[in-house]
N, CA, C and O atoms as a CHARMM CRD file, in Angstrom:
* protein
*
  368
    1    1 UNK  N    100.20100  83.92700 104.16400 PROA 1      0.00000
    2    1 UNK  CA   100.97700  84.99000 104.75400 PROA 1      0.00000
    3    1 UNK  C    100.56200  86.35500 104.20700 PROA 1      0.00000
    4    1 UNK  O    100.40100  87.30600 104.97100 PROA 1      0.00000
    5    2 UNK  N    100.38800  86.45400 102.88800 PROA 2      0.00000
    6    2 UNK  CA   100.04200  87.76000 102.33500 PROA 2      0.00000
    7    2 UNK  C     98.67400  88.21400 102.80800 PROA 2      0.00000
    8    2 UNK  O     98.42900  89.41500 102.92000 PROA 2      0.00000
    9    3 UNK  N     97.77300  87.27200 103.08800 PROA 3      0.00000
   10    3 UNK  CA    96.47200  87.66100 103.63500 PROA 3      0.00000
   11    3 UNK  C     96.66200  88.29900 105.00300 PROA 3      0.00000
   12    3 UNK  O     95.96700  89.25300 105.35200 PROA 3      0.00000
   13    4 UNK  N     97.61000  87.76700 105.78100 PROA 4      0.00000
   14    4 UNK  CA    97.91600  88.34100 107.08900 PROA 4      0.00000
   15    4 UNK  C     98.46400  89.74700 106.95700 PROA 4      0.00000
   16    4 UNK  O     98.10800  90.62900 107.73900 PROA 4      0.00000
   17    5 UNK  N     99.32700  89.96700 105.97800 PROA 5      0.00000
   18    5 UNK  CA    99.87700  91.30300 105.75200 PROA 5      0.00000
   19    5 UNK  C     98.76200  92.26600 105.35800 PROA 5      0.00000
   20    5 UNK  O     98.71600  93.39500 105.84900 PROA 5      0.00000
   21    6 UNK  N     97.85800  91.82800 104.47200 PROA 6      0.00000
   22    6 UNK  CA    96.73500  92.69100 104.08000 PROA 6      0.00000
   23    6 UNK  C     95.88900  93.05100 105.29400 PROA 6      0.00000
   24    6 UNK  O     95.46600  94.19600 105.45500 PROA 6      0.00000
   25    7 UNK  N     95.64700  92.05600 106.14900 PROA 7      0.00000
   26    7 UNK  CA    94.87100  92.29900 107.36100 PROA 7      0.00000
   27    7 UNK  C     95.55700  93.35200 108.23200 PROA 7      0.00000
   28    7 UNK  O     94.91500  94.28600 108.71100 PROA 7      0.00000
   29    8 UNK  N     96.87500  93.19200 108.43200 PROA 8      0.00000
   30    8 UNK  CA    97.59700  94.15600 109.25300 PROA 8      0.00000
   31    8 UNK  C     97.62900  95.53500 108.59800 PROA 8      0.00000
   32    8 UNK  O     97.54900  96.54700 109.29400 PROA 8      0.00000
   33    9 UNK  N     97.74500  95.59100 107.27200 PROA 9      0.00000
   34    9 UNK  CA    97.71300  96.87500 106.57500 PROA 9      0.00000
   35    9 UNK  C     96.39900  97.59100 106.86100 PROA 9      0.00000
   36    9 UNK  O     96.38500  98.78800 107.14600 PROA 9      0.00000
   37   10 UNK  N     95.30700  96.85800 106.78300 PROA 10     0.00000
   38   10 UNK  CA    93.99500  97.45200 107.05000 PROA 10     0.00000
   39   10 UNK  C     93.88300  97.86300 108.51200 PROA 10     0.00000
   40   10 UNK  O     93.43400  98.96600 108.82300 PROA 10     0.00000
   41   11 UNK  N     94.29300  96.97300 109.40000 PROA 11     0.00000
   42   11 UNK  CA    94.18400  97.23900 110.82900 PROA 11     0.00000
   43   11 UNK  C     95.07900  98.40500 111.25100 PROA 11     0.00000
   44   11 UNK  O     94.70900  99.19600 112.11700 PROA 11     0.00000
   45   12 UNK  N     96.26000  98.50600 110.63300 PROA 12     0.00000
   46   12 UNK  CA    97.19000  99.58000 110.97200 PROA 12     0.00000
   47   12 UNK  C     96.82200 100.89600 110.29700 PROA 12     0.00000
   48   12 UNK  O     97.37300 101.94600 110.62800 PROA 12     0.00000
   49   13 UNK  N     95.91000 100.83700 109.36900 PROA 13     0.00000
   50   13 UNK  CA    95.48800 102.05500 108.69200 PROA 13     0.00000
   51   13 UNK  C     96.43200 102.50900 107.58700 PROA 13     0.00000
   52   13 UNK  O     96.40400 103.67200 107.18500 PROA 13     0.00000
   53   14 UNK  N     97.26700 101.60000 107.09300 PROA 14     0.00000
   54   14 UNK  CA    98.16400 101.96900 106.00200 PROA 14     0.00000
   55   14 UNK  C     97.34900 102.21400 104.74500 PROA 14     0.00000
   56   14 UNK  O     96.43900 101.45600 104.41000 PROA 14     0.00000
   57   15 UNK  N     97.69700 103.28100 104.06800 PROA 15     0.00000
   58   15 UNK  CA    96.97900 103.64500 102.84700 PROA 15     0.00000
   59   15 UNK  C     97.97300 104.05300 101.77200 PROA 15     0.00000
   60   15 UNK  O     99.14400 104.32000 102.04000 PROA 15     0.00000
   61   16 UNK  N     97.47800 104.09000 100.57600 PROA 16     0.00000
   62   16 UNK  CA    98.25900 104.60900  99.46100 PROA 16     0.00000
   63   16 UNK  C     99.55300 103.86500  99.20900 PROA 16     0.00000
   64   16 UNK  O     99.59200 102.63500  99.18200 PROA 16     0.00000
   65   17 UNK  N    100.61800 104.64300  99.02500 PROA 17     0.00000
   66   17 UNK  CA   101.91700 104.08000  98.66500 PROA 17     0.00000
   67   17 UNK  C    102.45600 103.10800  99.70300 PROA 17     0.00000
   68   17 UNK  O    103.01300 102.07000  99.34800 PROA 17     0.00000
   69   18 UNK  N    102.29700 103.43100 100.97700 PROA 18     0.00000
   70   18 UNK  CA   102.82500 102.55300 102.03200 PROA 18     0.00000
   71   18 UNK  C    102.12900 101.19500 101.99500 PROA 18     0.00000
   72   18 UNK  O    102.77900 100.15500 102.09100 PROA 18     0.00000
   73   19 UNK  N    100.83700 101.21200 101.86000 PROA 19     0.00000
   74   19 UNK  CA   100.08000  99.95300 101.80300 PROA 19     0.00000
   75   19 UNK  C    100.45400  99.15900 100.55800 PROA 19     0.00000
   76   19 UNK  O    100.66600  97.94900 100.63200 PROA 19     0.00000
   77   20 UNK  N    100.53400  99.82800  99.43100 PROA 20     0.00000
   78   20 UNK  CA   100.88300  99.18300  98.17200 PROA 20     0.00000
   79   20 UNK  C    102.28200  98.56900  98.24900 PROA 20     0.00000
   80   20 UNK  O    102.48500  97.42800  97.83400 PROA 20     0.00000
   81   21 UNK  N    103.23800  99.32200  98.77600 PROA 21     0.00000
   82   21 UNK  CA   104.61100  98.83400  98.86200 PROA 21     0.00000
   83   21 UNK  C    104.71500  97.64200  99.80700 PROA 21     0.00000
   84   21 UNK  O    105.40100  96.66600  99.50400 PROA 21     0.00000
   85   22 UNK  N    104.03900  97.71700 100.94500 PROA 22     0.00000
   86   22 UNK  CA   104.05700  96.61000 101.89700 PROA 22     0.00000
   87   22 UNK  C    103.40100  95.37600 101.29400 PROA 22     0.00000
   88   22 UNK  O    103.88400  94.26100 101.49200 PROA 22     0.00000
   89   23 UNK  N    102.33400  95.55700 100.58000 PROA 23     0.00000
   90   23 UNK  CA   101.64600  94.43700  99.93700 PROA 23     0.00000
   91   23 UNK  C    102.55000  93.77400  98.89200 PROA 23     0.00000
   92   23 UNK  O    102.66900  92.55000  98.86500 PROA 23     0.00000
   93   24 UNK  N    103.18200  94.57200  98.04000 PROA 24     0.00000
   94   24 UNK  CA   104.03700  94.02500  96.98400 PROA 24     0.00000
   95   24 UNK  C    105.27000  93.33100  97.56200 PROA 24     0.00000
   96   24 UNK  O    105.65200  92.25100  97.11300 PROA 24     0.00000
   97   25 UNK  N    105.88700  93.96100  98.56100 PROA 25     0.00000
   98   25 UNK  CA   107.09000  93.37000  99.15800 PROA 25     0.00000
   99   25 UNK  C    106.75300  92.07600  99.90000 PROA 25     0.00000
  100   25 UNK  O    107.52900  91.12100  99.86300 PROA 25     0.00000
  101   26 UNK  N    105.60700  92.03900 100.56900 PROA 26     0.00000
  102   26 UNK  CA   105.22900  90.81800 101.29200 PROA 26     0.00000
  103   26 UNK  C    104.92100  89.68100 100.32400 PROA 26     0.00000
  104   26 UNK  O    105.23900  88.52400 100.59800 PROA 26     0.00000
  105   27 UNK  N    104.31100  90.00400  99.21100 PROA 27     0.00000
  106   27 UNK  CA   104.06500  88.98000  98.19000 PROA 27     0.00000
  107   27 UNK  C    105.38900  88.45800  97.64100 PROA 27     0.00000
  108   27 UNK  O    105.52700  87.26800  97.35700 PROA 27     0.00000
  109   28 UNK  N    106.34500  89.34100  97.49600 PROA 28     0.00000
  110   28 UNK  CA   107.65900  88.94800  96.99400 PROA 28     0.00000
  111   28 UNK  C    108.33400  87.95400  97.93200 PROA 28     0.00000
  112   28 UNK  O    109.02700  87.04400  97.47700 PROA 28     0.00000
  113   29 UNK  N    108.13600  88.12100  99.23800 PROA 29     0.00000
  114   29 UNK  CA   108.69800  87.16100 100.19800 PROA 29     0.00000
  115   29 UNK  C    108.16100  85.77100  99.87700 PROA 29     0.00000
  116   29 UNK  O    108.93200  84.83100  99.68200 PROA 29     0.00000
  117   30 UNK  N    106.85300  85.64400  99.82200 PROA 30     0.00000
  118   30 UNK  CA   106.22200  84.34100  99.59500 PROA 30     0.00000
  119   30 UNK  C    106.58600  83.75700  98.23200 PROA 30     0.00000
  120   30 UNK  O    106.89600  82.57100  98.12400 PROA 30     0.00000
  121   31 UNK  N    106.54800  84.58300  97.20400 PROA 31     0.00000
  122   31 UNK  CA   106.81300  84.08700  95.85700 PROA 31     0.00000
  123   31 UNK  C    108.25800  83.62700  95.68400 PROA 31     0.00000
  124   31 UNK  O    108.50700  82.61100  95.03500 PROA 31     0.00000
  125   32 UNK  N    109.20300  84.35400  96.24900 PROA 32     0.00000
  126   32 UNK  CA   110.60500  83.95700  96.12400 PROA 32     0.00000
  127   32 UNK  C    110.92500  82.72800  96.97500 PROA 32     0.00000
  128   32 UNK  O    111.76800  81.91600  96.59300 PROA 32     0.00000
  129   33 UNK  N    110.26900  82.58500  98.11200 PROA 33     0.00000
  130   33 UNK  CA   110.43700  81.35300  98.88900 PROA 33     0.00000
  131   33 UNK  C    109.93400  80.14900  98.09200 PROA 33     0.00000
  132   33 UNK  O    110.57600  79.09900  98.05800 PROA 33     0.00000
  133   34 UNK  N    108.79500  80.31600  97.46500 PROA 34     0.00000
  134   34 UNK  CA   108.23700  79.22500  96.66300 PROA 34     0.00000
  135   34 UNK  C    109.14600  78.88800  95.48900 PROA 34     0.00000
  136   34 UNK  O    109.41600  77.71800  95.21700 PROA 34     0.00000
  137   35 UNK  N    109.61300  79.91100  94.80300 PROA 35     0.00000
  138   35 UNK  CA   110.47500  79.66100  93.64800 PROA 35     0.00000
  139   35 UNK  C    111.79300  79.02800  94.08200 PROA 35     0.00000
  140   35 UNK  O    112.28000  78.09900  93.43700 PROA 35     0.00000
  141   36 UNK  N    112.36500  79.52100  95.15800 PROA 36     0.00000
  142   36 UNK  CA   113.62100  78.95800  95.64800 PROA 36     0.00000
  143   36 UNK  C    113.50200  77.51100  96.05800 PROA 36     0.00000
  144   36 UNK  O    114.42100  76.72100  95.84200 PROA 36     0.00000
  145   37 UNK  N    112.37200  77.15500  96.65100 PROA 37     0.00000
  146   37 UNK  CA   112.20500  75.77100  97.08800 PROA 37     0.00000
  147   37 UNK  C    112.14000  74.79600  95.91600 PROA 37     0.00000
  148   37 UNK  O    112.36300  73.59700  96.08300 PROA 37     0.00000
  149   38 UNK  N    111.83800  75.31200  94.74100 PROA 38     0.00000
  150   38 UNK  CA   111.77400  74.46500  93.55600 PROA 38     0.00000
  151   38 UNK  C    113.08000  74.35700  92.79300 PROA 38     0.00000
  152   38 UNK  O    113.15800  73.64000  91.79600 PROA 38     0.00000
  153   39 UNK  N    114.09800  75.05500  93.24500 PROA 39     0.00000
  154   39 UNK  CA   115.39200  75.01400  92.55000 PROA 39     0.00000
  155   39 UNK  C    116.19300  73.79400  92.98600 PROA 39     0.00000
  156   39 UNK  O    116.05900  73.32000  94.11400 PROA 39     0.00000
  157   40 UNK  N    117.02000  73.29800  92.09000 PROA 40     0.00000
  158   40 UNK  CA   117.78300  72.07500  92.36400 PROA 40     0.00000
  159   40 UNK  C    119.09800  72.32200  93.08300 PROA 40     0.00000
  160   40 UNK  O    119.49300  71.52800  93.93700 PROA 40     0.00000
  161   41 UNK  N    119.77700  73.40400  92.75500 PROA 41     0.00000
  162   41 UNK  CA   121.09000  73.61400  93.36100 PROA 41     0.00000
  163   41 UNK  C    120.97800  74.49200  94.61200 PROA 41     0.00000
  164   41 UNK  O    120.07800  75.32500  94.72600 PROA 41     0.00000
  165   42 UNK  N    121.89300  74.29000  95.52500 PROA 42     0.00000
  166   42 UNK  CA   121.92500  75.08400  96.75600 PROA 42     0.00000
  167   42 UNK  C    122.13000  76.56100  96.41400 PROA 42     0.00000
  168   42 UNK  O    121.50900  77.43800  97.01300 PROA 42     0.00000
  169   43 UNK  N    123.00000  76.82100  95.45200 PROA 43     0.00000
  170   43 UNK  CA   123.27600  78.20000  95.04700 PROA 43     0.00000
  171   43 UNK  C    121.99700  78.90300  94.58300 PROA 43     0.00000
  172   43 UNK  O    121.73500  80.04200  94.96900 PROA 43     0.00000
  173   44 UNK  N    121.21100  78.22600  93.76200 PROA 44     0.00000
  174   44 UNK  CA   119.95500  78.81000  93.27300 PROA 44     0.00000
  175   44 UNK  C    118.94700  78.98900  94.40200 PROA 44     0.00000
  176   44 UNK  O    118.27600  80.01800  94.48600 PROA 44     0.00000
  177   45 UNK  N    118.84300  77.98200  95.27200 PROA 45     0.00000
  178   45 UNK  CA   117.92900  78.09700  96.41300 PROA 45     0.00000
  179   45 UNK  C    118.27300  79.31800  97.24900 PROA 45     0.00000
  180   45 UNK  O    117.40700  80.13500  97.56000 PROA 45     0.00000
  181   46 UNK  N    119.56000  79.43400  97.61400 PROA 46     0.00000
  182   46 UNK  CA   120.00100  80.53800  98.46400 PROA 46     0.00000
  183   46 UNK  C    119.72800  81.89100  97.81400 PROA 46     0.00000
  184   46 UNK  O    119.36500  82.85000  98.49400 PROA 46     0.00000
  185   47 UNK  N    119.90400  81.96500  96.50200 PROA 47     0.00000
  186   47 UNK  CA   119.66200  83.22500  95.78300 PROA 47     0.00000
  187   47 UNK  C    118.23400  83.70000  96.02000 PROA 47     0.00000
  188   47 UNK  O    118.01500  84.86400  96.35600 PROA 47     0.00000
  189   48 UNK  N    117.27000  82.81700  95.84900 PROA 48     0.00000
  190   48 UNK  CA   115.87200  83.20800  96.01200 PROA 48     0.00000
  191   48 UNK  C    115.51400  83.44000  97.48000 PROA 48     0.00000
  192   48 UNK  O    114.70200  84.31300  97.78800 PROA 48     0.00000
  193   49 UNK  N    116.10800  82.67200  98.37800 PROA 49     0.00000
  194   49 UNK  CA   115.86900  82.89700  99.79900 PROA 49     0.00000
  195   49 UNK  C    116.42700  84.25600 100.22800 PROA 49     0.00000
  196   49 UNK  O    115.83000  84.94000 101.06000 PROA 49     0.00000
  197   50 UNK  N    117.56300  84.64300  99.66400 PROA 50     0.00000
  198   50 UNK  CA   118.14200  85.94900  99.97400 PROA 50     0.00000
  199   50 UNK  C    117.28000  87.08000  99.42100 PROA 50     0.00000
  200   50 UNK  O    117.15000  88.13100 100.04800 PROA 50     0.00000
  201   51 UNK  N    116.69800  86.86600  98.25900 PROA 51     0.00000
  202   51 UNK  CA   115.77100  87.86300  97.71700 PROA 51     0.00000
  203   51 UNK  C    114.57600  88.00600  98.65200 PROA 51     0.00000
  204   51 UNK  O    114.09900  89.11800  98.88300 PROA 51     0.00000
  205   52 UNK  N    114.08700  86.88500  99.19300 PROA 52     0.00000
  206   52 UNK  CA   112.98200  86.92200 100.15700 PROA 52     0.00000
  207   52 UNK  C    113.36100  87.74300 101.38300 PROA 52     0.00000
  208   52 UNK  O    112.56600  88.54500 101.87500 PROA 52     0.00000
  209   53 UNK  N    114.57200  87.53900 101.86900 PROA 53     0.00000
  210   53 UNK  CA   115.03500  88.29700 103.02800 PROA 53     0.00000
  211   53 UNK  C    115.11700  89.78900 102.69700 PROA 53     0.00000
  212   53 UNK  O    114.76900  90.63200 103.52400 PROA 53     0.00000
  213   54 UNK  N    115.57300  90.10900 101.49600 PROA 54     0.00000
  214   54 UNK  CA   115.61300  91.50600 101.06500 PROA 54     0.00000
  215   54 UNK  C    114.22300  92.12300 101.01400 PROA 54     0.00000
  216   54 UNK  O    114.03800  93.28200 101.38700 PROA 54     0.00000
  217   55 UNK  N    113.25200  91.35100 100.55300 PROA 55     0.00000
  218   55 UNK  CA   111.87300  91.84500 100.51400 PROA 55     0.00000
  219   55 UNK  C    111.31800  92.04600 101.92000 PROA 55     0.00000
  220   55 UNK  O    110.55200  92.97800 102.16500 PROA 55     0.00000
  221   56 UNK  N    111.70800  91.17100 102.83600 PROA 56     0.00000
  222   56 UNK  CA   111.30300  91.36500 104.23100 PROA 56     0.00000
  223   56 UNK  C    111.87300  92.67000 104.77400 PROA 56     0.00000
  224   56 UNK  O    111.17200  93.42200 105.45100 PROA 56     0.00000
  225   57 UNK  N    113.14000  92.94100 104.47900 PROA 57     0.00000
  226   57 UNK  CA   113.75700  94.19500 104.93800 PROA 57     0.00000
  227   57 UNK  C    113.02300  95.40100 104.34500 PROA 57     0.00000
  228   57 UNK  O    112.89800  96.44200 104.99200 PROA 57     0.00000
  229   58 UNK  N    112.54700  95.25100 103.12800 PROA 58     0.00000
  230   58 UNK  CA   111.75300  96.30800 102.50400 PROA 58     0.00000
  231   58 UNK  C    110.45400  96.52300 103.27600 PROA 58     0.00000
  232   58 UNK  O    110.04800  97.66100 103.51100 PROA 58     0.00000
  233   59 UNK  N    109.81000  95.43700 103.66600 PROA 59     0.00000
  234   59 UNK  CA   108.59500  95.54200 104.49500 PROA 59     0.00000
  235   59 UNK  C    108.91200  96.25400 105.80100 PROA 59     0.00000
  236   59 UNK  O    108.16000  97.12000 106.24800 PROA 59     0.00000
  237   60 UNK  N    110.02500  95.88100 106.40300 PROA 60     0.00000
  238   60 UNK  CA   110.39700  96.50000 107.67100 PROA 60     0.00000
  239   60 UNK  C    110.69400  97.99100 107.49900 PROA 60     0.00000
  240   60 UNK  O    110.41200  98.78800 108.39400 PROA 60     0.00000
  241   61 UNK  N    111.25500  98.36100 106.36500 PROA 61     0.00000
  242   61 UNK  CA   111.50600  99.77900 106.10900 PROA 61     0.00000
  243   61 UNK  C    110.19300 100.56200 106.04700 PROA 61     0.00000
  244   61 UNK  O    110.11300 101.68400 106.54800 PROA 61     0.00000
  245   62 UNK  N    109.17900  99.97700 105.43900 PROA 62     0.00000
  246   62 UNK  CA   107.85600 100.61900 105.40500 PROA 62     0.00000
  247   62 UNK  C    107.33700 100.80200 106.82200 PROA 62     0.00000
  248   62 UNK  O    106.81800 101.86300 107.16700 PROA 62     0.00000
  249   63 UNK  N    107.47800  99.76900 107.64200 PROA 63     0.00000
  250   63 UNK  CA   107.00600  99.86000 109.02500 PROA 63     0.00000
  251   63 UNK  C    107.75000 100.93800 109.79800 PROA 63     0.00000
  252   63 UNK  O    107.15100 101.65800 110.59700 PROA 63     0.00000
  253   64 UNK  N    109.04400 101.05100 109.56600 PROA 64     0.00000
  254   64 UNK  CA   109.83100 102.10800 110.22800 PROA 64     0.00000
  255   64 UNK  C    109.34500 103.48000 109.78200 PROA 64     0.00000
  256   64 UNK  O    109.14000 104.37100 110.60600 PROA 64     0.00000
  257   65 UNK  N    109.16100 103.64900 108.47500 PROA 65     0.00000
  258   65 UNK  CA   108.71500 104.95200 107.94600 PROA 65     0.00000
  259   65 UNK  C    107.33000 105.33600 108.45200 PROA 65     0.00000
  260   65 UNK  O    107.00400 106.51700 108.56300 PROA 65     0.00000
  261   66 UNK  N    106.52100 104.32700 108.75700 PROA 66     0.00000
  262   66 UNK  CA   105.17000 104.57300 109.26300 PROA 66     0.00000
  263   66 UNK  C    105.12000 104.56300 110.79900 PROA 66     0.00000
  264   66 UNK  O    104.04300 104.50700 111.39300 PROA 66     0.00000
  265   67 UNK  N    106.29800 104.61900 111.42700 PROA 67     0.00000
  266   67 UNK  CA   106.42100 104.65300 112.89300 PROA 67     0.00000
  267   67 UNK  C    105.75200 103.44900 113.55800 PROA 67     0.00000
  268   67 UNK  O    105.04400 103.58800 114.55400 PROA 67     0.00000
  269   68 UNK  N    105.99100 102.27000 112.98800 PROA 68     0.00000
  270   68 UNK  CA   105.37900 101.04700 113.50700 PROA 68     0.00000
  271   68 UNK  C    106.43000 100.04000 113.96300 PROA 68     0.00000
  272   68 UNK  O    106.16900  98.83700 113.98300 PROA 68     0.00000
  273   69 UNK  N    107.61800 100.52600 114.32900 PROA 69     0.00000
  274   69 UNK  CA   108.68700  99.61000 114.70400 PROA 69     0.00000
  275   69 UNK  C    108.36100  98.83500 115.98200 PROA 69     0.00000
  276   69 UNK  O    108.90400  97.74700 116.17300 PROA 69     0.00000
  277   70 UNK  N    107.52800  99.33000 116.83500 PROA 70     0.00000
  278   70 UNK  CA   107.18200  98.63100 118.07200 PROA 70     0.00000
  279   70 UNK  C    105.83500  97.92500 117.99700 PROA 70     0.00000
  280   70 UNK  O    105.26300  97.56000 119.02500 PROA 70     0.00000
  281   71 UNK  N    105.33200  97.73500 116.79400 PROA 71     0.00000
  282   71 UNK  CA   104.01200  97.11200 116.62600 PROA 71     0.00000
  283   71 UNK  C    104.11100  95.58400 116.61300 PROA 71     0.00000
  284   71 UNK  O    105.19900  95.01500 116.52500 PROA 71     0.00000
  285   72 UNK  N    102.98000  94.95800 116.70100 PROA 72     0.00000
  286   72 UNK  CA   102.91100  93.49200 116.65600 PROA 72     0.00000
  287   72 UNK  C    103.45800  92.95500 115.33700 PROA 72     0.00000
  288   72 UNK  O    104.15300  91.93900 115.32400 PROA 72     0.00000
  289   73 UNK  N    103.15700  93.61600 114.24900 PROA 73     0.00000
  290   73 UNK  CA   103.64500  93.14200 112.95400 PROA 73     0.00000
  291   73 UNK  C    105.16900  93.24600 112.87200 PROA 73     0.00000
  292   73 UNK  O    105.81100  92.44800 112.18800 PROA 73     0.00000
  293   74 UNK  N    105.74900  94.22600 113.56800 PROA 74     0.00000
  294   74 UNK  CA   107.22100  94.32500 113.58800 PROA 74     0.00000
  295   74 UNK  C    107.81300  93.09400 114.27000 PROA 74     0.00000
  296   74 UNK  O    108.79500  92.52500 113.79200 PROA 74     0.00000
  297   75 UNK  N    107.22100  92.69200 115.37400 PROA 75     0.00000
  298   75 UNK  CA   107.70800  91.51800 116.10500 PROA 75     0.00000
  299   75 UNK  C    107.61200  90.27700 115.21800 PROA 75     0.00000
  300   75 UNK  O    108.53000  89.45800 115.18200 PROA 75     0.00000
  301   76 UNK  N    106.50200  90.14700 114.51100 PROA 76     0.00000
  302   76 UNK  CA   106.32700  89.01400 113.59900 PROA 76     0.00000
  303   76 UNK  C    107.36700  89.06800 112.48100 PROA 76     0.00000
  304   76 UNK  O    107.96800  88.05000 112.13800 PROA 76     0.00000
  305   77 UNK  N    107.57700  90.24600 111.92000 PROA 77     0.00000
  306   77 UNK  CA   108.54100  90.37000 110.82700 PROA 77     0.00000
  307   77 UNK  C    109.95800  90.07900 111.31200 PROA 77     0.00000
  308   77 UNK  O    110.76000  89.51300 110.56900 PROA 77     0.00000
  309   78 UNK  N    110.27100  90.45500 112.53500 PROA 78     0.00000
  310   78 UNK  CA   111.59100  90.19000 113.08900 PROA 78     0.00000
  311   78 UNK  C    111.81300  88.68400 113.25300 PROA 78     0.00000
  312   78 UNK  O    112.90000  88.18000 112.96900 PROA 78     0.00000
  313   79 UNK  N    110.79200  87.97500 113.70600 PROA 79     0.00000
  314   79 UNK  CA   110.88400  86.51300 113.82500 PROA 79     0.00000
  315   79 UNK  C    111.02400  85.86300 112.44800 PROA 79     0.00000
  316   79 UNK  O    111.78800  84.91300 112.27700 PROA 79     0.00000
  317   80 UNK  N    110.28800  86.37800 111.47800 PROA 80     0.00000
  318   80 UNK  CA   110.39700  85.86400 110.11800 PROA 80     0.00000
  319   80 UNK  C    111.80700  86.07900 109.58600 PROA 80     0.00000
  320   80 UNK  O    112.35600  85.21400 108.90500 PROA 80     0.00000
  321   81 UNK  N    112.39100  87.22800 109.89600 PROA 81     0.00000
  322   81 UNK  CA   113.75900  87.50500 109.46600 PROA 81     0.00000
  323   81 UNK  C    114.73900  86.47400 110.00700 PROA 81     0.00000
  324   81 UNK  O    115.63400  86.02300 109.29300 PROA 81     0.00000
  325   82 UNK  N    114.56600  86.10300 111.27500 PROA 82     0.00000
  326   82 UNK  CA   115.42300  85.07700 111.86200 PROA 82     0.00000
  327   82 UNK  C    115.24300  83.73700 111.17300 PROA 82     0.00000
  328   82 UNK  O    116.21100  83.01500 110.93700 PROA 82     0.00000
  329   83 UNK  N    114.00900  83.41200 110.85500 PROA 83     0.00000
  330   83 UNK  CA   113.72500  82.14800 110.16700 PROA 83     0.00000
  331   83 UNK  C    114.32300  82.13900 108.76400 PROA 83     0.00000
  332   83 UNK  O    114.88700  81.13300 108.33200 PROA 83     0.00000
  333   84 UNK  N    114.20200  83.25100 108.06000 PROA 84     0.00000
  334   84 UNK  CA   114.77500  83.33800 106.71400 PROA 84     0.00000
  335   84 UNK  C    116.29900  83.24000 106.77000 PROA 84     0.00000
  336   84 UNK  O    116.91700  82.58200 105.93400 PROA 84     0.00000
  337   85 UNK  N    116.88900  83.89300 107.75000 PROA 85     0.00000
  338   85 UNK  CA   118.34500  83.82700 107.89500 PROA 85     0.00000
  339   85 UNK  C    118.79900  82.38100 108.11000 PROA 85     0.00000
  340   85 UNK  O    119.75500  81.92500 107.48100 PROA 85     0.00000
  341   86 UNK  N    118.11000  81.66700 108.99900 PROA 86     0.00000
  342   86 UNK  CA   118.45600  80.26600 109.25700 PROA 86     0.00000
  343   86 UNK  C    118.22400  79.40700 108.00800 PROA 86     0.00000
  344   86 UNK  O    119.00400  78.49700 107.72700 PROA 86     0.00000
  345   87 UNK  N    117.17000  79.69100 107.27400 PROA 87     0.00000
  346   87 UNK  CA   116.88800  78.95700 106.03900 PROA 87     0.00000
  347   87 UNK  C    118.04900  79.12200 105.05200 PROA 87     0.00000
  348   87 UNK  O    118.48700  78.15400 104.43000 PROA 87     0.00000
  349   88 UNK  N    118.53000  80.33100 104.92000 PROA 88     0.00000
  350   88 UNK  CA   119.65400  80.60500 104.00800 PROA 88     0.00000
  351   88 UNK  C    120.89700  79.86100 104.48100 PROA 88     0.00000
  352   88 UNK  O    121.59800  79.24700 103.67600 PROA 88     0.00000
  353   89 UNK  N    121.17200  79.91200 105.77100 PROA 89     0.00000
  354   89 UNK  CA   122.36800  79.26000 106.31900 PROA 89     0.00000
  355   89 UNK  C    122.32000  77.73800 106.19300 PROA 89     0.00000
  356   89 UNK  O    123.35300  77.09000 106.02300 PROA 89     0.00000
  357   90 UNK  N    121.12600  77.17900 106.27700 PROA 90     0.00000
  358   90 UNK  CA   120.97900  75.71500 106.29200 PROA 90     0.00000
  359   90 UNK  C    120.45500  75.13300 104.98800 PROA 90     0.00000
  360   90 UNK  O    120.08000  73.96200 104.94100 PROA 90     0.00000
  361   91 UNK  N    120.42600  75.93700 103.93100 PROA 91     0.00000
  362   91 UNK  CA   119.88600  75.46100 102.64700 PROA 91     0.00000
  363   91 UNK  C    120.63500  74.22900 102.16600 PROA 91     0.00000
  364   91 UNK  O    121.86400  74.17000 102.20500 PROA 91     0.00000
  365   92 UNK  N    119.86600  73.25000 101.71200 PROA 92     0.00000
  366   92 UNK  CA   120.44100  72.01100 101.16400 PROA 92     0.00000
  367   92 UNK  C    119.76900  71.66600  99.86300 PROA 92     0.00000
  368   92 UNK  O    120.10800  70.65900  99.24100 PROA 92     0.00000
């Protein structure tokens, strides 16, 4: 996933702080999903999944600030948000 974000950052022409922030926040999504999946309790799982969702919102904020709300990556991020929301709701 983070390779896809890097690709879109390059393709979208994001540079400097915006690119760095999007890269870090996207990595946080993947890392917190991985960490949450390794937790034993539902409470712990949900905590990390919620952090992932927060990092996704951070990515989306970068896209908004860069006037990319109608871009392909926005559509992908919106679908990911729905998936993360369902993951949190259905965590077992």
